[in-house]
C-alpha positions in Angstrom: 149.6 109.8 83.7 147.4 111.0 80.5 145.8 108.5 78.5 145.8 110.4 75.6 144.0 108.4 72.9 141.4 106.4 75.2 137.5 106.9 74.5 137.3 105.4 77.9 139.0 107.8 80.4 141.4 110.6 80.0 144.0 109.1 82.4 145.6 105.7 83.2 144.5 103.6 86.0 145.9 100.5 87.8 144.5 97.6 89.7 147.0 95.8 91.7 146.8 92.4 93.6 149.5 91.6 96.0 150.0 88.2 98.0 152.5 87.7 100.9 153.8 84.5 102.1 156.7 83.3 104.4 158.0 80.3 102.3 158.1 77.0 104.0 158.5 73.5 102.7 154.6 73.1 102.8 153.9 76.2 100.6 153.6 75.8 96.7 154.2 78.3 93.8 151.1 77.2 92.4 149.1 78.5 95.5 150.9 81.6 95.7 150.1 82.6 92.2 146.6 81.6 92.8 146.2 83.9 95.7 147.8 86.8 93.8 145.5 86.3 91.1 142.4 86.3 93.4 143.6 89.5 95.0 144.1 90.9 91.6 140.6 90.5 90.8 139.4 91.6 94.1 141.0 94.9 93.1 139.4 95.0 90.0 135.9 94.7 91.3 136.8 97.8 93.3 137.8 99.7 90.0 140.2 102.5 89.4 143.3 102.8 91.1 142.7 99.8 93.5 145.2 97.7 95.7 143.9 94.6 97.4 146.3 92.5 99.4 146.3 89.1 101.0 148.4 87.2 103.2 148.5 83.4 102.5 147.9 81.3 105.5 150.5 78.6 105.6 149.2 77.1 109.0 148.4 73.4 108.6 146.9 71.4 111.5 148.4 67.9 111.3 
């Protein structure tokens, strides 16, 4: 996609952080969002058109 008015680049790039989880009674939305946020920043570290995916571990030892 052209980025016509940018002084940085002539095209638009995207960084995407993805998190997956199998919901259970032990999972929380706050943990899910936190992991997705971490994945986004890992993708941003790689720069330009990066995707970083995580799978949230829901296994807990009781």
